[in-house]
N, C-alpha and C positions, 0 to 999 in steps of 0.2 A: 439615500442612495440605493434603496431597494430596487428601483427601476433599472439602474445600471447593473446591479447584481443579477437580476432576473435575465436581462438581455445578454450578459456575459455567459451565463449558463446556456441560454438558447443558442447563442452564436457558436459556442464550442460543440454543441450537439449537431447543429445543422451543417457545419463545415467538416464534421468528422466522417460524413458519408457522401458518396457520389450518386447514390441511388435516388431517383426521382420519387419513387413510392415511399422510401424512408423519410425523405425530406417532407413530403406531404403529411406523413404521420406525425412528424415532429411539430409541424405547423398546427395540426389539429389539436395537439396537446396544449397549445398556447392560445386556443380560441377564446378563452375567458380571461386571458391576461391582458388587461387594458394597456399596461405600460409597454409591453413588448409590441403590441399591435400599433401603438402610437409611434414608436420608433420605426417600425417597418413602413408605416404610411409616410412618415417624413422622408425616409431613405429612398423610397421608390416613386413617390409622387412627382411627376415631371414638372408640375407647375410650382413646386417649391425650389427656389434657387437661393443659395446662401452667399455666394460671392467669395467663399473661402476655398483656396487651393493650396497645394503643397508649397508652391512658390511663396505664397503670402504668409504661410505659417513659419517660415524661416526668418521672417522679418523681425527685427528687434523693436519692440514697442514699449516705451516707458511712460505709462500714464495710469492714473488711479480711476477705476470704474466701480460701479455698484456691484456688490458681490452677488453672484448667481446662487440660488438656494438649492436647486436640484435639476436633474436632467429634463424634466417636464418644462421648467422655466427656460432652460437653455434652448430647447426646441422651439418654444413659442417665440423666443427672441429672434432666432434666425429664420423663422417663418415670415417675420415682418421686416427684417433687415437683410438686404441681399446685395449690398454694394462692396463688402469687404473692406470697410474703413478701418483705420487704426483702432478706433474704439471697439469695433467688432472683434478684432484679433485679440485685443487686451481682455475683452469680456470672456472669450473662449479660454485663453491661457490662464486667466485667473481661476476659472472653474476647474481646469485640469491640474492646477498646481498642487492640489491636495490628493491627487490620485497616484497610484503606482504606474509604472511605465506601460504595462499591458493595458490597463484601463484607459489611460490617456490616449494611447494609439487607437483604441476602439472608439472613443468619443471623437477623435479627430476624423476617423474614417466615416462616422455617421454624419458629421457636419460637412465634410468635403463631399459626401454622397458618393464615395467610391469604394465603399465596403462591399466585398464580394461574398455572397451567400451560396451561390450555385443554384439559386431559385429565381424564377422569372416573375414578372407582374402577372402573367397568365396563371401561374401556380398559386400565387397569393389570392387572386380573385376567385379561383376555384375553391379554395378553402374558406376564405373569409367573406365571400360574396362578390358578385360581378362588378359592383361599383366601389370596391374597397380602394383600388388604385385606378384613377381615371386615365383614359388613354389619351395620348398626344398624337393627333393625326390632322393633316392638312388636306385640302381639296386638291386633287391631282387631275391632270387632263388626259384624255384619250387623243388619238391621232385623227385629225379631220379627214385625211386621205382614206381612212378605213371606215369612216362613218358619215360620208357626205349626205346620205339620204336622211340622216337623223334630224337635220335642220330644215328640211324642205317643208314649206307651209307654216313655219313657226317664226315668231318674232325673236330676234337675237340682237346682241350688241357685239361690236368688234372693238378690241383694244390692241395696242401694240404688245408684242411678246418681248419681254426683256430677258436677256441672257445674263442674269446676275446671280447673286446668292440669295436664295429664298429666305425670308425672314418673317417670323411671327412675333408681334409685340403683344405682351401680356402684362397687366399690372397685378401685383399681389393685393391682399386686403388692406395694406397700409398705403396703397397708391404708388408703390415703387415699381418702376418699369423694368422688364427684362426682355431682351431680344433673343429669340430662339431660332435655331436652324430648323429645317424641315424634319431633321432626325431628333429634335428635342434637346439639342445641345445649346448652351447659352453662349452668347457673344459678350465678353467682358470689356469694360473701359470704353464704352461708346460715348465719349464725353459730349460731343456736340448734339448727337441725337438724344442722349439721355436728358439733356436740358430742354430740348424743344418738344419732345413728346409729352412732357408734363402739362402741356396746354390741351392735350386731347382728353377725351372722356375715359376715365380709368375703369368704367364698367364695360367698356368695349374691348374687343380684340381686333388687331389690325394685321392684315396679311399683305405682303408685298415683296419686292426685290431690292436688295442693296446693290448699288452701283457707285463706283468712284466718280465724283464730279470732275468733268474735264471741260476745258474751254472750247475745244474744237471737236466735232464729231470724229470718232475713230471706229475702226472695225470692231464688231461686237465681240469677237473672239479675243482680241487684244485687250479690250476693256474688261472682259471677264477675268483675265489673268491678273490685271492690275488690281482689280477689286479683291480677288482672293488673297493676293499678297498682303493687303491691308487687313482684311478680316482675320487672317491667320497670324498676324503679328502680335508680339507682346506689347504691353503698354497701351497708351492712349491711341484710339483709332479715330482719325479725323478725315475730313474730306469726303465722307460717304453721303450719298443721297438715298433716302428711303422712298422708293417709288411704291406707293400704296394703291393697290387695286381692289381691295375688299375689306369689309369689316363686319363684325357680328357681335352680339352680346356675349360676354364671357361665359355666362351660364349656358348658352346654346352650344358653345364649343365643348364644354365639359360634358354636355348631354349627347354630343356626337353630331351636331349639325344645327343649322338654322332654317326655319321655314320661310323667313322673310325673302321675297323674290329678289333675284339678282339685280334687276334694274332699280328697284327701290333701295337696295343696299348701296349701290354705286352712287345714286343721287344724294343720299344722306351723307355719304363719305365725302363726296366732292364739296358739298355745302360746308361741312365741318372744316375741311382742309383750307378752303378759301377764307374761312372766318379766322382761323388761328394764324394763317399766313406766316409760316416759318420757312426759312431759306433751305433747310435740308429735308423738308417733308414735301413730297410732290405727289399730286394726284395723277393717276394713270387715266388720261381722258378717254371718253368714248369717241371713237372715230366714225362709227356708223351705228344706227339703231333702226331696225326694220326687218323686212322679210325677203329682201332681194338677194338671193343666193349669189348672184353674179358679183356682188360687191366684195365677197370674201376673197376670191382670187385676184380681183382688181386691186384691192388695198394691200393684200399680201405682196403682190408684185411690186407695188410702189415702195413698200418698206424694204423689201429684199434688195431692190436696186439702190437703195440708200445705204446698204451695208448693214441693215438691221436683221434681227433674227427671224421675224415673221410677225404673225398676229395671233390673237386668241379670240375664240368665238364662244360667248356665253349665251345660253338660252335665257331670254329676258325674265321669264317667270320661274326660273329654276331656284331651288333652295341651295344653301351652302352645305355640301356633303363632305364629311371627313373621310374621304376615300377617293379612289380614282373613279371618274364619272364621265359619261357621255354628255352631260349637261355643260361640260367645259371641254373645248376642243382646241388643240394647237395646230396651227397651219404654218408649215415651213417648206421651203423648196429643197432643203438639204437636210437629211436625217441626222439625228444625234442619238447616242446611246451611252449609258453608264456601264463600263465593263471593268472586270477585275484583272490586274496585272499579275501574271503567274511567274514570269521570268524576264530576263533581258539578255541582250547580246551586244558585244562591242561593234563599233562601226568600222568601216574600211575607208581608205583614201583620206579625204579631208576630215573624216570623222574617226580616224584611228585614235585610240586613247580617249574616246568619248563614247557616249551611248549611241548605238546604231539603231536599235529597234527594241520594242518590248513585245512579249507574247501575251496576248490578252484572251480572256474567256468571256463569251457572250452567249445570250440565249436565242435560239432559233424558233421558228413557228411550230416545229414538231415537239417543243417542250424540252429538248435536249440542249446541252451546252457544247459549244464548239470553240476552237481557238483559231487565232490568226495573228499575223504580225502587224504592228503599227510602227512605221519608221519615219513618217513625215509629220511636220507640224511642230517639232521641237526647236526651240531657239538654241543658239550656240551655248549660252550660259546654262540652260537646262540640261543639255547633253553632257556638259562637263560636270555639273553638280550631281546628276543621277549616276554617272559613271563612278564618281568618287564615293557616293552614298546611295547605293542601289536600294537600301532599306527604306528610303524616302518614297519609292514608287512601287516596289515589288510588294504584293499583297494588298495594295490600296486600290480604290476605285478611281478611275479617270474617265473623263468625258471624251468621246471621239466623234468626229463627223464622218459620214460615209454617204456614198451616192445611193447605194441600194443593198439589200440583203439578197444575195444570189445563191442558187443551189448548184452544187458541183455536179458536173456531168459524170464523173468517174465513180464516186462513192456515195452519192445522194446526200452528202453533207452540205453544210452551208458556209459561206464566206461573206465578209464585208468588202464591198467594192470601194477601192480608194480610201481606206481609213486614214484619218488624220487626227493627231493629238490636238485637243483643244484646251485641256487643263486638268488639274487635280480636282477631285470632288470630295473634299474632306467633310462636306456636310452630308454625305451619303455613305451607306455601308453595304448596299445590296446592288447586284446587277439589275439593270432595267433598260429595256429597249424603247422606253417612252421618253 
């Protein structure tokens, strides 16, 4: 139990101060302590998922499991087992049964990965080395309207733009799959997809969008809301389609990107998905490949007229970059943005006793933040729920659609023209105009 004893002492020291410099000094004191560093790596590594939550820990499990010898063995076990099975809960509780209450809570916090130290991954990498905690980043698109010249004279591929929940599929070293949001949070209990993705190559990482399967085409905004309702729900999540548009070796993702050209990545992905032929795993097909720029607007208009979001343009020879890149461009006829809700107000008339509007904060081209009201786009049930429980929306990120970003004539500030609520973005935690 020396590892737990050392980490307990470390935890008490680092949480006793709010000074960043003092926290760095404490971390430096433990540079040669392998046990503490192992626990920190386990706690902060976004690619390690345990499947254990507070909700699962209150579950009563009666079964006999092999006794865990030490904390090192416990961490190794949960690095390989991430589904939160009854056996896993029993294994953890058996280990903590010999600990006092304080030590048990500390171990639970480590395994749940919600222990707060007041130090970031950036701080840990500064002290222990730049690759101590790997970064979790996905490739994000720039706006085509602001970069039209970037594709001229170059070969590119066009695919449909899906307005779903971004999802990255990553397998651990034991071949167990985990579904991550773009913010690095895991989706639990993906029962149908969990079974089907086991037919895929566990050495690869898959990037795509989750959308609820529907029998008839519906408006993309409505489909997004229905999808979020499922992905945010407790218990088994069924009926979701994983629309996969890219893949790359897991080692490349950890290294920060893949040099394999986009068109080659998509070709290999399409071949693999057709071969495994699973009902909830769908290839995002290439709609056009070439250098005719006129096809971009033509195909975008076709899909917009069908009630779809728009299209994506990938440069054919571009690498996968774990950042926002001009090598990937989104083409839409109506802008969207992720904004933060600061406050709310009651409605009037038919909306009295319900949510009338929210006050949101967005980022303008001058780098400053401005506010505006968003009062349309809410369904009746949403207005009633948010009025009764404003904490569900105030302080959170929502997605809004808007016609354009306009500059005010009186005060040189900015406003969003015709902003409309599209849905909650629980998979995001920052304002973004992209």
